[in-house]
Biopython code that builds the backbone (N, CA, C, O; Angstrom):
import numpy as np
from Bio.PDB.StructureBuilder import StructureBuilder

atoms = [
    (1, "HIS", "N", (131.393, 100.806, 259.425)),
    (1, "HIS", "CA", (131.815, 100.350, 260.747)),
    (1, "HIS", "C", (131.931, 98.823, 260.775)),
    (1, "HIS", "O", (132.902, 98.270, 261.291)),
    (2, "LEU", "N", (130.938, 98.168, 260.220)),
    (2, "LEU", "CA", (130.928, 96.711, 260.206)),
    (2, "LEU", "C", (132.073, 96.165, 259.346)),
    (2, "LEU", "O", (132.709, 95.180, 259.721)),
    (3, "ARG", "N", (132.338, 96.788, 258.211)),
    (3, "ARG", "CA", (133.433, 96.338, 257.350)),
    (3, "ARG", "C", (134.777, 96.443, 258.059)),
    (3, "ARG", "O", (135.612, 95.542, 257.972)),
    (4, "ARG", "N", (134.973, 97.546, 258.757)),
    (4, "ARG", "CA", (136.230, 97.717, 259.494)),
    (4, "ARG", "C", (136.365, 96.650, 260.567)),
    (4, "ARG", "O", (137.436, 96.068, 260.738)),
    (5, "ARG", "N", (135.307, 96.397, 261.274)),
    (5, "ARG", "CA", (135.333, 95.382, 262.336)),
    (5, "ARG", "C", (135.637, 94.002, 261.753)),
    (5, "ARG", "O", (136.425, 93.249, 262.327)),
    (6, "LEU", "N", (135.024, 93.667, 260.626)),
    (6, "LEU", "CA", (135.289, 92.377, 259.982)),
    (6, "LEU", "C", (136.730, 92.285, 259.497)),
    (6, "LEU", "O", (137.362, 91.235, 259.612)),
    (7, "ARG", "N", (137.252, 93.389, 258.952)),
    (7, "ARG", "CA", (138.640, 93.409, 258.480)),
    (7, "ARG", "C", (139.606, 93.204, 259.644)),
    (7, "ARG", "O", (140.589, 92.474, 259.512)),
    (8, "VAL", "N", (139.336, 93.839, 260.777)),
    (8, "VAL", "CA", (140.190, 93.682, 261.960)),
    (8, "VAL", "C", (140.136, 92.244, 262.454)),
    (8, "VAL", "O", (141.169, 91.670, 262.799)),
    (9, "ARG", "N", (138.954, 91.662, 262.492)),
    (9, "ARG", "CA", (138.840, 90.260, 262.945)),
    (9, "ARG", "C", (139.558, 89.301, 262.000)),
    (9, "ARG", "O", (140.198, 88.349, 262.446)),
    (10, "ARG", "N", (139.454, 89.550, 260.712)),
    (10, "ARG", "CA", (140.150, 88.706, 259.738)),
    (10, "ARG", "C", (141.660, 88.812, 259.937)),
    (10, "ARG", "O", (142.371, 87.808, 259.906)),
    (11, "TRP", "N", (142.137, 90.028, 260.140)),
    (11, "TRP", "CA", (143.558, 90.245, 260.377)),
    (11, "TRP", "C", (143.983, 89.568, 261.676)),
    (11, "TRP", "O", (145.064, 88.984, 261.745)),
    (12, "GLN", "N", (143.145, 89.642, 262.702)),
    (12, "GLN", "CA", (143.455, 89.015, 263.985)),
    (12, "GLN", "C", (143.594, 87.499, 263.821)),
    (12, "GLN", "O", (144.524, 86.902, 264.362)),
    (13, "ARG", "N", (142.695, 86.887, 263.092)),
    (13, "ARG", "CA", (142.795, 85.437, 262.844)),
    (13, "ARG", "C", (144.065, 85.108, 262.070)),
    (13, "ARG", "O", (144.705, 84.090, 262.332)),
    (14, "SER", "N", (144.426, 85.949, 261.136)),
    (14, "SER", "CA", (145.640, 85.740, 260.352)),
    (14, "SER", "C", (146.885, 85.788, 261.239)),
    (14, "SER", "O", (147.789, 84.966, 261.095)),
    (15, "VAL", "N", (146.923, 86.749, 262.150)),
    (15, "VAL", "CA", (148.062, 86.882, 263.068)),
    (15, "VAL", "C", (148.149, 85.663, 263.978)),
    (15, "VAL", "O", (149.239, 85.140, 264.208)),
    (16, "GLN", "N", (147.024, 85.210, 264.490)),
    (16, "GLN", "CA", (147.034, 84.038, 265.367)),
    (16, "GLN", "C", (147.459, 82.784, 264.610)),
    (16, "GLN", "O", (148.162, 81.935, 265.158)),
    (17, "ALA", "N", (147.040, 82.665, 263.366)),
    (17, "ALA", "CA", (147.463, 81.522, 262.548)),
    (17, "ALA", "C", (148.969, 81.582, 262.283)),
    (17, "ALA", "O", (149.642, 80.552, 262.271)),
    (18, "GLU", "N", (149.491, 82.784, 262.072)),
    (18, "GLU", "CA", (150.933, 82.929, 261.865)),
    (18, "GLU", "C", (151.703, 82.498, 263.111)),
    (18, "GLU", "O", (152.754, 81.867, 263.003)),
    (19, "LEU", "N", (151.190, 82.833, 264.279)),
    (19, "LEU", "CA", (151.852, 82.412, 265.520)),
    (19, "LEU", "C", (151.892, 80.887, 265.608)),
    (19, "LEU", "O", (152.901, 80.319, 266.026)),
    (20, "GLU", "N", (150.830, 80.237, 265.229)),
    (20, "GLU", "CA", (150.819, 78.766, 265.268)),
    (20, "GLU", "C", (151.799, 78.175, 264.259)),
    (20, "GLU", "O", (152.402, 77.135, 264.525)),
    (21, "ARG", "N", (151.966, 78.817, 263.114)),
    (21, "ARG", "CA", (152.974, 78.368, 262.143)),
    (21, "ARG", "C", (154.379, 78.555, 262.714)),
    (21, "ARG", "O", (155.247, 77.699, 262.539)),
    (22, "ILE", "N", (154.594, 79.675, 263.395)),
    (22, "ILE", "CA", (155.888, 79.926, 264.028)),
    (22, "ILE", "C", (156.173, 78.849, 265.061)),
    (22, "ILE", "O", (157.286, 78.326, 265.124)),
    (23, "ALA", "N", (155.177, 78.515, 265.871)),
    (23, "ALA", "CA", (155.344, 77.493, 266.908)),
    (23, "ALA", "C", (155.700, 76.149, 266.290)),
    (23, "ALA", "O", (156.554, 75.435, 266.815)),
    (24, "ALA", "N", (155.060, 75.796, 265.189)),
    (24, "ALA", "CA", (155.325, 74.513, 264.537)),
    (24, "ALA", "C", (156.694, 74.487, 263.869)),
    (24, "ALA", "O", (157.364, 73.454, 263.860)),
    (25, "THR", "N", (157.106, 75.608, 263.318)),
    (25, "THR", "CA", (158.354, 75.682, 262.563)),
    (25, "THR", "C", (159.582, 75.828, 263.449)),
    (25, "THR", "O", (160.626, 75.241, 263.165)),
    (26, "HIS", "N", (159.465, 76.607, 264.521)),
    (26, "HIS", "CA", (160.626, 76.944, 265.342)),
    (26, "HIS", "C", (160.531, 76.375, 266.755)),
    (26, "HIS", "O", (161.088, 76.953, 267.688)),
    (27, "GLY", "N", (159.847, 75.275, 266.924)),
    (27, "GLY", "CA", (159.629, 74.734, 268.257)),
    (27, "GLY", "C", (160.794, 73.955, 268.850)),
    (27, "GLY", "O", (160.798, 73.694, 270.053)),
    (28, "ALA", "N", (161.776, 73.576, 268.048)),
    (28, "ALA", "CA", (162.900, 72.790, 268.554)),
    (28, "ALA", "C", (163.814, 73.657, 269.417)),
    (28, "ALA", "O", (164.020, 74.832, 269.112)),
    (29, "PRO", "N", (164.368, 73.086, 270.501)),
    (29, "PRO", "CA", (165.241, 73.866, 271.396)),
    (29, "PRO", "C", (166.436, 74.509, 270.694)),
    (29, "PRO", "O", (166.845, 75.612, 271.055)),
    (30, "GLU", "N", (166.996, 73.832, 269.699)),
    (30, "GLU", "CA", (168.161, 74.396, 269.006)),
    (30, "GLU", "C", (167.761, 75.560, 268.083)),
    (30, "GLU", "O", (168.628, 76.251, 267.549)),
    (31, "ASP", "N", (166.487, 75.770, 267.902)),
    (31, "ASP", "CA", (165.995, 76.840, 267.043)),
    (31, "ASP", "C", (165.470, 78.030, 267.855)),
    (31, "ASP", "O", (164.689, 78.830, 267.342)),
    (32, "ALA", "N", (165.892, 78.149, 269.112)),
    (32, "ALA", "CA", (165.401, 79.197, 270.010)),
    (32, "ALA", "C", (165.644, 80.612, 269.481)),
    (32, "ALA", "O", (164.747, 81.449, 269.585)),
    (33, "PRO", "N", (166.826, 80.917, 268.917)),
    (33, "PRO", "CA", (167.008, 82.283, 268.387)),
    (33, "PRO", "C", (166.014, 82.615, 267.269)),
    (33, "PRO", "O", (165.526, 83.742, 267.188)),
    (34, "SER", "N", (165.718, 81.654, 266.422)),
    (34, "SER", "CA", (164.749, 81.874, 265.346)),
    (34, "SER", "C", (163.345, 82.065, 265.891)),
    (34, "SER", "O", (162.578, 82.879, 265.376)),
    (35, "LEU", "N", (163.007, 81.315, 266.936)),
    (35, "LEU", "CA", (161.699, 81.467, 267.579)),
    (35, "LEU", "C", (161.561, 82.869, 268.160)),
    (35, "LEU", "O", (160.542, 83.528, 267.954)),
    (36, "ALA", "N", (162.568, 83.322, 268.877)),
    (36, "ALA", "CA", (162.536, 84.663, 269.473)),
    (36, "ALA", "C", (162.428, 85.735, 268.394)),
    (36, "ALA", "O", (161.679, 86.700, 268.554)),
    (37, "ALA", "N", (163.164, 85.578, 267.300)),
    (37, "ALA", "CA", (163.125, 86.556, 266.209)),
    (37, "ALA", "C", (161.761, 86.574, 265.532)),
    (37, "ALA", "O", (161.225, 87.642, 265.236)),
    (38, "ALA", "N", (161.200, 85.395, 265.287)),
    (38, "ALA", "CA", (159.902, 85.318, 264.618)),
    (38, "ALA", "C", (158.797, 85.921, 265.482)),
    (38, "ALA", "O", (157.928, 86.633, 264.979)),
    (39, "ILE", "N", (158.832, 85.636, 266.771)),
    (39, "ILE", "CA", (157.819, 86.193, 267.669)),
    (39, "ILE", "C", (157.982, 87.702, 267.783)),
    (39, "ILE", "O", (156.993, 88.435, 267.795)),
    (40, "SER", "N", (159.203, 88.163, 267.866)),
    (40, "SER", "CA", (159.451, 89.600, 267.931)),
    (40, "SER", "C", (158.890, 90.305, 266.699)),
    (40, "SER", "O", (158.235, 91.340, 266.818)),
    (41, "GLY", "N", (159.143, 89.754, 265.531)),
    (41, "GLY", "CA", (158.621, 90.342, 264.298)),
    (41, "GLY", "C", (157.107, 90.345, 264.243)),
    (41, "GLY", "O", (156.494, 91.323, 263.816)),
    (42, "LEU", "N", (156.511, 89.255, 264.675)),
    (42, "LEU", "CA", (155.054, 89.166, 264.696)),
    (42, "LEU", "C", (154.450, 90.201, 265.645)),
    (42, "LEU", "O", (153.472, 90.866, 265.303)),
    (43, "LEU", "N", (155.031, 90.333, 266.827)),
    (43, "LEU", "CA", (154.523, 91.312, 267.788)),
    (43, "LEU", "C", (154.666, 92.739, 267.255)),
    (43, "LEU", "O", (153.789, 93.575, 267.472)),
    (44, "ARG", "N", (155.752, 93.012, 266.571)),
    (44, "ARG", "CA", (155.937, 94.358, 266.009)),
    (44, "ARG", "C", (154.887, 94.651, 264.940)),
    (44, "ARG", "O", (154.333, 95.749, 264.893)),
    (45, "ARG", "N", (154.617, 93.669, 264.084)),
    (45, "ARG", "CA", (153.587, 93.873, 263.057)),
    (45, "ARG", "C", (152.209, 94.034, 263.688)),
    (45, "ARG", "O", (151.428, 94.888, 263.267)),
    (46, "ALA", "N", (151.911, 93.226, 264.684)),
    (46, "ALA", "CA", (150.606, 93.306, 265.340)),
    (46, "ALA", "C", (150.445, 94.612, 266.113)),
    (46, "ALA", "O", (149.347, 95.165, 266.167)),
    (47, "SER", "N", (151.522, 95.107, 266.708)),
    (47, "SER", "CA", (151.445, 96.335, 267.499)),
    (47, "SER", "C", (151.156, 97.555, 266.638)),
    (47, "SER", "O", (150.649, 98.562, 267.133)),
    (48, "ARG", "N", (151.475, 97.468, 265.364)),
    (48, "ARG", "CA", (151.208, 98.578, 264.442)),
    (48, "ARG", "C", (149.722, 98.919, 264.397)),
    (48, "ARG", "O", (149.353, 100.078, 264.204)),
    (49, "LEU", "N", (148.876, 97.916, 264.574)),
    (49, "LEU", "CA", (147.432, 98.143, 264.583)),
    (49, "LEU", "C", (147.004, 98.958, 265.795)),
    (49, "LEU", "O", (146.022, 99.698, 265.736)),
    (50, "LEU", "N", (147.735, 98.823, 266.881)),
    (50, "LEU", "CA", (147.390, 99.519, 268.119)),
    (50, "LEU", "C", (147.977, 100.917, 268.196)),
    (50, "LEU", "O", (147.340, 101.838, 268.707)),
    (51, "ASP", "N", (149.199, 101.075, 267.684)),
    (51, "ASP", "CA", (149.896, 102.354, 267.758)),
    (51, "ASP", "C", (150.925, 102.383, 266.634)),
    (51, "ASP", "O", (151.838, 101.558, 266.598)),
    (52, "ALA", "N", (150.776, 103.325, 265.728)),
    (52, "ALA", "CA", (151.661, 103.386, 264.554)),
    (52, "ALA", "C", (153.134, 103.529, 264.928)),
    (52, "ALA", "O", (154.000, 103.100, 264.166)),
    (53, "GLY", "N", (153.435, 104.118, 266.071)),
    (53, "GLY", "CA", (154.819, 104.307, 266.488)),
    (53, "GLY", "C", (155.402, 103.152, 267.278)),
    (53, "GLY", "O", (156.606, 103.121, 267.530)),
    (54, "ALA", "N", (154.574, 102.208, 267.670)),
    (54, "ALA", "CA", (155.036, 101.104, 268.522)),
    (54, "ALA", "C", (156.145, 100.259, 267.900)),
    (54, "ALA", "O", (157.093, 99.912, 268.604)),
    (55, "PRO", "N", (156.072, 99.913, 266.618)),
    (55, "PRO", "CA", (157.132, 99.065, 266.059)),
    (55, "PRO", "C", (158.519, 99.693, 266.102)),
    (55, "PRO", "O", (159.517, 98.977, 266.017)),
    (56, "SER", "N", (158.602, 100.988, 266.229)),
    (56, "SER", "CA", (159.912, 101.634, 266.266)),
    (56, "SER", "C", (160.484, 101.722, 267.679)),
    (56, "SER", "O", (161.623, 102.157, 267.850)),
    (57, "LEU", "N", (159.723, 101.320, 268.691)),
    (57, "LEU", "CA", (160.238, 101.327, 270.059)),
    (57, "LEU", "C", (161.360, 100.313, 270.203)),
    (57, "LEU", "O", (161.364, 99.288, 269.520)),
    (58, "ARG", "N", (162.307, 100.590, 271.081)),
    (58, "ARG", "CA", (163.446, 99.693, 271.290)),
    (58, "ARG", "C", (163.638, 99.430, 272.771)),
    (58, "ARG", "O", (163.170, 100.200, 273.610)),
    (59, "GLY", "N", (164.316, 98.359, 273.088)),
    (59, "GLY", "CA", (164.727, 98.042, 274.452)),
    (59, "GLY", "C", (163.582, 97.974, 275.444)),
    (59, "GLY", "O", (162.523, 97.409, 275.170)),
    (60, "GLU", "N", (163.822, 98.563, 276.597)),
    (60, "GLU", "CA", (162.852, 98.515, 277.690)),
    (60, "GLU", "C", (161.534, 99.200, 277.318)),
    (60, "GLU", "O", (160.472, 98.805, 277.798)),
    (61, "ALA", "N", (161.601, 100.224, 276.465)),
    (61, "ALA", "CA", (160.379, 100.914, 276.046)),
    (61, "ALA", "C", (159.469, 99.974, 275.256)),
    (61, "ALA", "O", (158.247, 100.025, 275.396)),
    (62, "TRP", "N", (160.061, 99.122, 274.433)),
    (62, "TRP", "CA", (159.295, 98.148, 273.659)),
    (62, "TRP", "C", (158.629, 97.142, 274.593)),
    (62, "TRP", "O", (157.443, 96.844, 274.445)),
    (63, "LEU", "N", (159.388, 96.620, 275.554)),
    (63, "LEU", "CA", (158.812, 95.659, 276.496)),
    (63, "LEU", "C", (157.719, 96.304, 277.345)),
    (63, "LEU", "O", (156.698, 95.675, 277.626)),
    (64, "ALA", "N", (157.927, 97.541, 277.750)),
    (64, "ALA", "CA", (156.921, 98.255, 278.549)),
    (64, "ALA", "C", (155.639, 98.456, 277.748)),
    (64, "ALA", "O", (154.542, 98.345, 278.295)),
    (65, "PHE", "N", (155.771, 98.750, 276.459)),
    (65, "PHE", "CA", (154.589, 98.888, 275.604)),
    (65, "PHE", "C", (153.812, 97.575, 275.572)),
    (65, "PHE", "O", (152.595, 97.566, 275.758)),
    (66, "LEU", "N", (154.511, 96.471, 275.338)),
    (66, "LEU", "CA", (153.843, 95.174, 275.295)),
    (66, "LEU", "C", (153.155, 94.870, 276.619)),
    (66, "LEU", "O", (152.008, 94.425, 276.636)),
    (67, "ASP", "N", (153.846, 95.107, 277.722)),
    (67, "ASP", "CA", (153.265, 94.858, 279.047)),
    (67, "ASP", "C", (152.045, 95.731, 279.298)),
    (67, "ASP", "O", (151.091, 95.290, 279.938)),
    (68, "SER", "N", (152.065, 96.947, 278.810)),
    (68, "SER", "CA", (150.951, 97.872, 279.070)),
    (68, "SER", "C", (149.649, 97.394, 278.435)),
    (68, "SER", "O", (148.565, 97.741, 278.904)),
    (69, "LYS", "N", (149.748, 96.622, 277.399)),
    (69, "LYS", "CA", (148.544, 96.121, 276.724)),
    (69, "LYS", "C", (147.961, 94.901, 277.427)),
    (69, "LYS", "O", (146.829, 94.503, 277.153)),
    (70, "MET", "N", (148.744, 94.304, 278.342)),
    (70, "MET", "CA", (148.271, 93.130, 279.085)),
    (70, "MET", "C", (148.118, 93.409, 280.572)),
    (70, "MET", "O", (147.579, 92.581, 281.306)),
    (71, "HIS", "N", (148.580, 94.550, 281.017)),
    (71, "HIS", "CA", (148.554, 94.887, 282.442)),
    (71, "HIS", "C", (149.301, 93.838, 283.267)),
    (71, "HIS", "O", (148.783, 93.328, 284.260)),
    (72, "GLY", "N", (150.493, 93.533, 282.850)),
    (72, "GLY", "CA", (151.353, 92.583, 283.553)),
    (72, "GLY", "C", (152.800, 92.923, 283.246)),
    (72, "GLY", "O", (153.100, 93.987, 282.706)),
    (73, "ASP", "N", (153.699, 92.003, 283.597)),
    (73, "ASP", "CA", (155.111, 92.240, 283.311)),
    (73, "ASP", "C", (155.776, 91.018, 282.683)),
    (73, "ASP", "O", (156.961, 90.765, 282.898)),
    (74, "GLY", "N", (155.012, 90.277, 281.916)),
    (74, "GLY", "CA", (155.528, 89.068, 281.273)),
    (74, "GLY", "C", (156.607, 89.318, 280.242)),
    (74, "GLY", "O", (157.380, 88.416, 279.918)),
    (75, "PHE", "N", (156.668, 90.539, 279.723)),
    (75, "PHE", "CA", (157.724, 90.861, 278.764)),
    (75, "PHE", "C", (158.914, 91.506, 279.467)),
    (75, "PHE", "O", (160.062, 91.173, 279.173)),
    (76, "SER", "N", (158.653, 92.412, 280.377)),
    (76, "SER", "CA", (159.749, 93.093, 281.076)),
    (76, "SER", "C", (160.486, 92.181, 282.040)),
    (76, "SER", "O", (161.708, 92.259, 282.161)),
    (77, "ASN", "N", (159.746, 91.312, 282.729)),
    (77, "ASN", "CA", (160.355, 90.479, 283.775)),
    (77, "ASN", "C", (160.039, 89.002, 283.632)),
    (77, "ASN", "O", (160.249, 88.238, 284.574)),
    (78, "GLY", "N", (159.550, 88.588, 282.502)),
    (78, "GLY", "CA", (159.164, 87.192, 282.339)),
    (78, "GLY", "C", (159.768, 86.587, 281.088)),
    (78, "GLY", "O", (160.810, 87.036, 280.610)),
    (79, "PRO", "N", (159.112, 85.568, 280.561)),
    (79, "PRO", "CA", (159.655, 84.844, 279.406)),
    (79, "PRO", "C", (159.750, 85.689, 278.140)),
    (79, "PRO", "O", (160.515, 85.355, 277.235)),
    (80, "GLY", "N", (158.990, 86.774, 278.059)),
    (80, "GLY", "CA", (159.020, 87.625, 276.881)),
    (80, "GLY", "C", (160.266, 88.476, 276.755)),
    (80, "GLY", "O", (160.537, 89.039, 275.694)),
    (81, "ARG", "N", (161.023, 88.569, 277.831)),
    (81, "ARG", "CA", (162.243, 89.388, 277.824)),
    (81, "ARG", "C", (163.247, 88.907, 276.768)),
    (81, "ARG", "O", (164.079, 89.681, 276.295)),
    (82, "VAL", "N", (163.160, 87.653, 276.413)),
    (82, "VAL", "CA", (164.099, 87.058, 275.461)),
    (82, "VAL", "C", (164.005, 87.697, 274.073)),
    (82, "VAL", "O", (164.943, 87.577, 273.284)),
    (83, "ILE", "N", (162.900, 88.370, 273.758)),
    (83, "ILE", "CA", (162.790, 88.958, 272.416)),
    (83, "ILE", "C", (163.717, 90.154, 272.225)),
    (83, "ILE", "O", (163.917, 90.605, 271.097)),
    (84, "LEU", "N", (164.289, 90.677, 273.321)),
    (84, "LEU", "CA", (165.225, 91.795, 273.186)),
    (84, "LEU", "C", (166.533, 91.380, 272.546)),
    (84, "LEU", "O", (166.956, 91.975, 271.555)),
    (85, "ASP", "N", (167.181, 90.362, 273.102)),
    (85, "ASP", "CA", (168.487, 89.983, 272.569)),
    (85, "ASP", "C", (168.552, 88.542, 272.080)),
    (85, "ASP", "O", (169.550, 88.143, 271.480)),
    (86, "GLY", "N", (167.526, 87.766, 272.320)),
    (86, "GLY", "CA", (167.505, 86.374, 271.884)),
    (86, "GLY", "C", (167.706, 86.177, 270.392)),
    (86, "GLY", "O", (168.420, 85.260, 269.987)),
    (87, "PRO", "N", (167.091, 87.019, 269.561)),
    (87, "PRO", "CA", (167.279, 86.831, 268.120)),
    (87, "PRO", "C", (168.715, 87.051, 267.643)),
    (87, "PRO", "O", (169.077, 86.619, 266.548)),
    (88, "TYR", "N", (169.528, 87.717, 268.452)),
    (88, "TYR", "CA", (170.899, 88.059, 268.041)),
    (88, "TYR", "C", (171.952, 87.128, 268.638)),
    (88, "TYR", "O", (173.145, 87.289, 268.378)),
    (89, "ARG", "N", (171.518, 86.170, 269.426)),
    (89, "ARG", "CA", (172.460, 85.218, 270.028)),
    (89, "ARG", "C", (172.505, 83.946, 269.206)),
    (89, "ARG", "O", (171.531, 83.561, 268.558)),
    (90, "ARG", "N", (173.632, 83.321, 269.248)),
    (90, "ARG", "CA", (173.786, 82.066, 268.529)),
    (90, "ARG", "C", (173.044, 80.945, 269.257)),
    (90, "ARG", "O", (172.381, 80.116, 268.633)),
    (91, "GLU", "N", (173.165, 80.935, 270.572)),
    (91, "GLU", "CA", (172.486, 79.929, 271.394)),
    (91, "GLU", "C", (171.866, 80.609, 272.598)),
    (91, "GLU", "O", (172.499, 81.436, 273.254)),
    (92, "ILE", "N", (170.629, 80.258, 272.881)),
    (92, "ILE", "CA", (169.950, 80.751, 274.077)),
    (92, "ILE", "C", (169.077, 79.638, 274.630)),
    (92, "ILE", "O", (168.625, 78.754, 273.903)),
    (93, "ALA", "N", (168.857, 79.704, 275.909)),
    (93, "ALA", "CA", (167.941, 78.761, 276.549)),
    (93, "ALA", "C", (166.680, 79.528, 276.908)),
    (93, "ALA", "O", (166.713, 80.463, 277.708)),
    (94, "ILE", "N", (165.575, 79.124, 276.309)),
    (94, "ILE", "CA", (164.308, 79.784, 276.614)),
    (94, "ILE", "C", (163.240, 78.733, 276.885)),
    (94, "ILE", "O", (163.366, 77.572, 276.496)),
    (95, "ASP", "N", (162.205, 79.167, 277.553)),
    (95, "ASP", "CA", (161.033, 78.328, 277.750)),
    (95, "ASP", "C", (160.081, 78.653, 276.603)),
    (95, "ASP", "O", (159.275, 79.580, 276.691)),
    (96, "ALA", "N", (160.187, 77.883, 275.533)),
    (96, "ALA", "CA", (159.426, 78.166, 274.317)),
    (96, "ALA", "C", (157.926, 78.163, 274.581)),
    (96, "ALA", "O", (157.209, 79.025, 274.072)),
    (97, "GLU", "N", (157.448, 77.220, 275.357)),
    (97, "GLU", "CA", (156.011, 77.154, 275.633)),
    (97, "GLU", "C", (155.532, 78.376, 276.399)),
    (97, "GLU", "O", (154.456, 78.901, 276.117)),
    (98, "ALA", "N", (156.324, 78.836, 277.371)),
    (98, "ALA", "CA", (155.945, 80.024, 278.138)),
    (98, "ALA", "C", (155.935, 81.258, 277.234)),
    (98, "ALA", "O", (155.049, 82.104, 277.353)),
    (99, "LEU", "N", (156.911, 81.365, 276.336)),
    (99, "LEU", "CA", (156.970, 82.496, 275.409)),
    (99, "LEU", "C", (155.784, 82.461, 274.445)),
    (99, "LEU", "O", (155.162, 83.492, 274.190)),
    (100, "LEU", "N", (155.476, 81.298, 273.918)),
    (100, "LEU", "CA", (154.333, 81.173, 273.015)),
    (100, "LEU", "C", (153.024, 81.473, 273.731)),
    (100, "LEU", "O", (152.149, 82.141, 273.179)),
    (101, "ASP", "N", (152.888, 80.982, 274.957)),
    (101, "ASP", "CA", (151.673, 81.248, 275.731)),
    (101, "ASP", "C", (151.517, 82.741, 276.008)),
    (101, "ASP", "O", (150.426, 83.292, 275.864)),
    (102, "LEU", "N", (152.608, 83.394, 276.406)),
    (102, "LEU", "CA", (152.576, 84.836, 276.662)),
    (102, "LEU", "C", (152.183, 85.592, 275.391)),
    (102, "LEU", "O", (151.385, 86.527, 275.446)),
    (103, "THR", "N", (152.733, 85.194, 274.268)),
    (103, "THR", "CA", (152.418, 85.849, 273.002)),
    (103, "THR", "C", (150.959, 85.627, 272.625)),
    (103, "THR", "O", (150.291, 86.553, 272.165)),
    (104, "ARG", "N", (150.462, 84.413, 272.815)),
    (104, "ARG", "CA", (149.043, 84.139, 272.542)),
    (104, "ARG", "C", (148.142, 85.027, 273.397)),
    (104, "ARG", "O", (147.170, 85.601, 272.906)),
    (105, "ARG", "N", (148.483, 85.130, 274.690)),
    (105, "ARG", "CA", (147.676, 85.967, 275.588)),
    (105, "ARG", "C", (147.754, 87.431, 275.177)),
    (105, "ARG", "O", (146.747, 88.138, 275.210)),
    (106, "TRP", "N", (148.951, 87.896, 274.787)),
    (106, "TRP", "CA", (149.085, 89.290, 274.372)),
    (106, "TRP", "C", (148.223, 89.564, 273.139)),
    (106, "TRP", "O", (147.492, 90.554, 273.092)),
    (107, "LEU", "N", (148.313, 88.685, 272.148)),
    (107, "LEU", "CA", (147.517, 88.869, 270.936)),
    (107, "LEU", "C", (146.028, 88.861, 271.246)),
    (107, "LEU", "O", (145.282, 89.700, 270.741)),
    (108, "ALA", "N", (145.594, 87.918, 272.073)),
    (108, "ALA", "CA", (144.177, 87.842, 272.415)),
    (108, "ALA", "C", (143.711, 89.095, 273.151)),
    (108, "ALA", "O", (142.640, 89.625, 272.858)),
    (109, "THR", "N", (144.499, 89.562, 274.091)),
    (109, "THR", "CA", (144.116, 90.728, 274.893)),
    (109, "THR", "C", (144.209, 92.021, 274.092)),
    (109, "THR", "O", (143.240, 92.775, 274.013)),
    (110, "ALA", "N", (145.350, 92.273, 273.510)),
    (110, "ALA", "CA", (145.574, 93.546, 272.820)),
    (110, "ALA", "C", (144.713, 93.675, 271.569)),
    (110, "ALA", "O", (144.135, 94.734, 271.321)),
    (111, "LEU", "N", (144.624, 92.628, 270.795)),
    (111, "LEU", "CA", (143.871, 92.720, 269.556)),
    (111, "LEU", "C", (142.370, 92.660, 269.783)),
    (111, "LEU", "O", (141.610, 93.179, 268.965)),
    (112, "SER", "N", (141.919, 92.042, 270.871)),
    (112, "SER", "CA", (140.473, 92.042, 271.143)),
    (112, "SER", "C", (140.017, 93.456, 271.479)),
    (112, "SER", "O", (138.893, 93.838, 271.152)),
    (113, "ARG", "N", (140.871, 94.227, 272.122)),
    (113, "ARG", "CA", (140.535, 95.624, 272.403)),
    (113, "ARG", "C", (140.398, 96.401, 271.114)),
    (113, "ARG", "O", (139.551, 97.287, 271.004)),
    (114, "GLN", "N", (141.236, 96.071, 270.127)),
    (114, "GLN", "CA", (141.167, 96.760, 268.845)),
    (114, "GLN", "C", (139.866, 96.420, 268.137)),
    (114, "GLN", "O", (139.283, 97.291, 267.493)),
    (115, "VAL", "N", (139.395, 95.190, 268.235)),
    (115, "VAL", "CA", (138.137, 94.797, 267.603)),
    (115, "VAL", "C", (136.994, 95.604, 268.210)),
    (115, "VAL", "O", (136.099, 96.050, 267.492)),
    (116, "HIS", "N", (137.019, 95.789, 269.513)),
    (116, "HIS", "CA", (135.949, 96.540, 270.171)),
    (116, "HIS", "C", (135.984, 98.021, 269.815)),
    (116, "HIS", "O", (134.952, 98.692, 269.851)),
    (117, "ARG", "N", (137.156, 98.534, 269.473)),
    (117, "ARG", "CA", (137.285, 99.944, 269.088)),
    (117, "ARG", "C", (136.870, 100.156, 267.639)),
    (117, "ARG", "O", (136.512, 101.266, 267.245)),
    (118, "ALA", "N", (136.920, 99.076, 266.840)),
    (118, "ALA", "CA", (136.625, 99.202, 265.400)),
    (118, "ALA", "C", (135.152, 99.522, 265.161)),
    (118, "ALA", "O", (134.729, 99.662, 264.013)),
]
sb = StructureBuilder()
sb.init_structure("model")
sb.init_model(0)
sb.init_chain("A")
sb.init_seg("    ")
for serial, (resi, resn, name, xyz) in enumerate(atoms, 1):
    if name == "N":
        sb.init_residue(resn, " ", resi, " ")
    sb.init_atom(name, np.array(xyz, "f"), 0.0, 1.0, " ", f" {name:<3s}", serial, name[0])
structure = sb.get_structure()
């Protein structure tokens, strides 16, 4: 039990460190599509720990899954909505800080629940 809990915490720290690397690498406004794509990929990998089928969700179902782990609507109706089509656009205007903050909160909330279940 303790080994599993330690492994989950180590993985959680790794995911959070990856988010900070994404923020440093893709923080420029002209790099918004790359930021949206990187965050989307990170969230899909992290969601696998919570539900094996989550990474295969698409569209509104994917956003609803993310929102359900935070009990809010930051992905369906907030800055997180950009992860649906932002990675596929050549140019988009996003609030990078709001998206990063939402992602940080999602990781902290969703993954902390996983640590407690481990």
